[in-house]
N, C-alpha and C positions, 0 to 999 in steps of 0.2 A: 630565497628561492619563489617562484613564480607562484601565484595561488593554483594556476592549470600547470604548473610541472610533472608532464609523464612520469619521473624519475622518482616523484613523492608519495611516500608508503600511504597508499587509503585502506581503512578496513575494512573488511567485508558489511555488500550492504544489509542493510534489516527490514524486515516487511515491511510495508507502507502501516504508518498507523492509524488508525479507525476511532478517534474520538467519540464519534454519532453512531456507531453500528460495530457492538462486538459479535464476536466469534465462540459462545462458550462450549463447553464439552457438558450433557446432559448425561453422565453415565458415573455410575450404575443404573440410575435412577431406579424402576422397579425392580432390577434384577438384585441378588446377590451379589456383596462383592467375592465369593468363591469365582463367579461368575466374568471377572476379569479377568480369568487365569486364561481363556477362550477368545473374550470380545471380540477380538482385533482381527480374527478369524474368519472370512465370510463365510464359508461354507457352514460354522456355527452358528451364524448369525441366522443364516437359510435354515437348520434343523430345527431351530428355538424360536420360527414366528409365531404369531398369536395365528392361529385358525381357528378354533372353536370358543364358543360361546362359554365355560364351562373356567377355560382359560382366563378371558379377558373378566371375567365376574371376579375371581379371586384378587386382581390388580386396581378396578376402579369402578366404580359404582356407574350402572347405564339407566339412560331414559328406559322409560315404558317403550318409544319408539325406537331406541337403536337395538334393545333386546328382541323385538319383534323381526326388525329388517334383517340379525343375526341369524335368528332362528329361519327365514324366509333365502337367506343369501346364496344356499345351495342351488337354488333353481336358475341363478341368473348371472351372477357372478361371484364369485369365491369370494372370502374373506381372506387377506393373509396380510401379515402389518409383523415387518423386521424388528426385533429387538429396541437396535437405534432409535428408527422412526416411533414407537412406541414411545420411547422416553420421553418427546418433545409433544406429549397428551399433556393436558392440563386434567388433572384426575376429576379438581372442584367445580369444572366449567364446562356444562352441557355445550357451550356455543364455541368451544375450542378450536379456532381456526384448523387444527392438525385432525382432531377428532373427526370433523366433519367430512374433510377429505376421505380418510379411509375405512370410520365404521358406519358397517351400514343401518341405513333409516326404515323406518317402513313403508316411508313415503316412496321409495325406491319401485315399489310395488301399481302404483298410480301413475295410468300413463296418459300424458295428453294428445288431445286429437292432432296436434302438430307434429308431434316424435315420433319417430322411427326405428328400426332395428338398424340399420347401412345410414347413418345421416352423409355421409359423405361419398354414397354412390359407389363405392370402391366395388363392389360383387362386381359390378356392371362394367369394369373398367378393368376385367382382368380377364389377360388374351393369353394366360395359362395362371393354372389356380398357385395361389401364392404370389403373383407379381402383379402390383397394379399400374397400369400404364394408363395415366388421364392427365399431364400435362405434356406439351409434343419433345423434349427433349431430357425428360427424367423421369423416373419409377421407382416404386414403393416397392420393397422386397420384403415381403413378410419373412421371415424367419424361424419364428417361434412364438406360440402361442404361451407361454408361460411370463411372470413378471415376480420381482422381489418379494413387491405387495400391490395391491389393486386399490387403482382410485376408483370412488364410485360415480364417477361421470364419466369413465371410458367409454372413449367410442369406438372402440373395437370390442364392446364387452358382449357382445352374440357368436363373438371367437375364442377370446382371451378366457384362461384360468381354467379351461377345462369339462366345468358346469353346464354351460346352456347345450342345446339342441344344437346349432350348428357348430361343425369341427373345421380347424384349422390343416387343410390338406394340400401343404405347397409340393410342387411338382417339381423337384430341383434338378434334375437336367433338363426338363424341358424351358425350365425358367432360363438355367443358362444361354441354354443354345439360343431363344429368344435374344436374349440380352448381343449375340455373337452376334446374330442377322438383321441387327436394327440399326444402323447406322446413326443414327438419329438419334439414339440415348447416348449421353455425354454425362449423367450424371445418375446416381446411384443409392439411395436411402436405404437401410437396413432398419426393422423397423419389427414390429410384431403385436403383443408381447415384448420384450426388451432385448437385444441381440447382445447386450454388454451380459447378460447372464448366461449364456453361451460357456464354454470351454475356452483357454485362450488357443488350444489345438483348432477347435472345432471352428472357432470364428477367426482360425487364418486360415481356414480353407475355405471360407467364404470368399475371404479379403482378397488372397493370393488369386484364385480364380475371376473375381471381377477386375481387379489389378490387370491381369494378363490379356485383357479386352483392348485393343488398340484407342478404340474412340471413347473408351469410358474415359474421362479426362478429373474427376474426384472421387469421393465415395463420402457418404455421410451417416453416420450413425445417432439413432434418437434411441433417448437414453436415460430414465429417471433412476436410473443405478447410480450417479454418484450421490442422489441425495437419500435413498430408501437405504443403498448399503454401499458407503463410500469404503469401507474393507475391502467393497471387489475391488479398486482401482489400484492394484500393485505394482509396483516399479516391473516386474515382468508383463505384464500386464502394455504398460506403458509400453517397454522397449516392442515390444511386439508390434503392436500398433503405430509407430513412428516409421517401421520399414514401408508401410504404405501410403506416404502421401503422394498425394494432397489429401489428407482425412478430416472432416471438419467433426465434431459433437454437437449436436443438439440435447443439453438440458434441456431438466421440466422441474423448473422449483416456482412454488407458487406466491409463498411467504416466508417474511426475512426471517422469520422463527427457526427455518428448514436448515441455513446456511449457518451450521455448528463449525467449530474448530477441526473434527472430524473432515467436516467436507470438502472445507478450504483445502485442507493438507491434501485432498483427492483430485480437488480441480487443480489446485498447486502441479502435482504430478503431470496431468495432463496436459497442463500449459506449458512446463517444464522438453516435455516433448512435442512439443513443436505440432501442437492441435490445437488449431482456434476454436473457439466454442462460444456458441450463441443459447440464448434462454427462450423460453416457450413458454409464456403460462397462459393458466385459462383464467379465465373473469369469474367467479364464482361467492354465491350470495354470503353474506357474512365471513369471508374467510379476505379475500382481498381486495374489497369494492368500496376502499377508498383512497386521496390520493396519499393520503400521509402513509401507508402500508404500500403501496406500489411502489413512493419514491423510496423507502429505506429497502424497500426489496432493491430493487434496480442499482441502488449505492452501493450496496451489500456485495452485488453480481458485480461491478464491475471494480470492485476491489481484489474480488476472486478470478480476476482477469476473463471474467464470462459478459460478451455484450449482450445487452436485453435484444431477442430480435421481434418475434411476435408478441402480442398477451392478444389469446382467442375470445370470441365470445363462445360459450357456452353448446358446444354442440345441440342438436336436437336428439339427442338421443334417449329410450325410452327409460322414463321413470327418472330424468333428471331435472325436471322441475321445480322442486327446491332447493337446488343448489342455481341456478340462472337468473342472473340479471337484466336490467333491462338495457337497450343497446342506451339510448341517454343517458346512463350510470359509467359507459366504458368511453364514449366520448367526453364525459367532465372529464376523466382521470386523467386522458391525453392532452387537454385542455389544462387540467393543471397539473401536467408536465412541462409540458413545450414551453422554453422560455422561462419557466423559474428553474431547471438543471441543465445541465450539459445535453447536446443532442448525442450523444453515444448513449445517455441511458434511458432513451425513451423506445419502448418498443413499438413497433407497428401494428395496430389495433385491426384483428381480421375477422371477418366472418368467412365460412366456409361455407358456400352455396348448398343450401339443403338439397339431398340426393346426386351429389355430384358438382357442383358448378364450381369449387373451386375455391380458393382462397380471394376474396373480395377485401380490399384496403376499406376502412372507414374513419373518417378524418373531420376534425370541425371543422366548419367553414371560415376561413379565411376571407375569400373574395366575397368584398362586399357589394362589389357593380363593375361588369365588364360592360364596352361598348367600342365599337367601332374606331373612340379616340384616345384610350387604353383601360387600363384595371384600376379600379380604389382596392386596395387592401388592409386587413387589420392586424396589427402585431400582438405578440400577448397579453400588454398591457391596455389593447381597446385602441391605442391610439390608428390614424388612418393616412394613408400615403399614398399616392398616384402614380401612376409608373405608365409609361403611353404606349401605345399598341405595338408600334415600330420605330424602328429608323428611317430617316428621310428615304426617299425612293432612288434609287440605285443609279440610275440617270443622276441624277441632282449630287449625288456622290459625288460618281464619278466626273462631272463637272467641273466641283470644287477640287478635285484632284489634279484634274487637269489645268488649271488654270494657277494650282499652286507651284505645279511644275516648268511652270514657261520661262 
């Protein structure tokens, strides 16, 4: 029988092997064994989030900076950490890359002169409350002000979590009417807050309304739920989402430790539902600001069928200076990835122009020289190559063709 015979019995395909990148489970972690009975219920996860100082002090030792930060977090951005994500924290490492993302610090109360409450200028680009129209053919639809857990560098800390002075007051009907009357909009991104925190029924109501608008070609959802709360990615949710293709999801993972076995299974359910996924990371000091960490992250993402999409320079949100890196660091990371691993694994490094300039791509410089004669390029190994500026004059080309055809 031929090696490629269609009649040959084939065993079911096995998950891709990953000898250099494993996906461990950290359960039960800091929780007692009896908690495992409800561990996979996302509503239990939400109900048992870490939100108070007394809760966290029973589980891990805190630094003085963390303790002070938690005590003051009720004035700007609430603390909330799911049990699943809390289990990834190294209790004995104050520099743990997971705890830096979700445990408040006193540095959040310091404000640099360059920082802003709305660094992306979203409030000034709202034709109706809750709908941001900054780019010509796409809009950002803010559908909730709540998340499963709160990132300490959140660019919308002015409106999410419910503790700051500003409130998100989305005008639903006005937003839908604006979209219906604005034919240049072809792409709607649902965010907030986290859209996947909504119930299946409420989320479907939004999706169905958008799907019924003829000029809207596809919908995107930006979510960290698959990372913070993988239990939420149920088969029922995936079935519902699959009714509204083309639908894309942008997840948000910053460190390879976040890609656990539970997260991988959740991402697999989304991918099997036909949903393309990209990852948006934020470059953070002491979290993922090395080539080695970024390479492990992007390799694990590809195994999970997620394409690395953007690597953001941390926005100039108030109180984030302790987490921001230099721009040179971001360029060095892209330089360390380009050519050294597959192109699918390389995100686009971007800066959101402060005040509402939109995403601006930042890349290493591969053009050594350019003049009328052509361009001198360097590759990832530092080798140089010449490429002519243009082909021969069109008239010369036509003369050659004519002579050849005689």
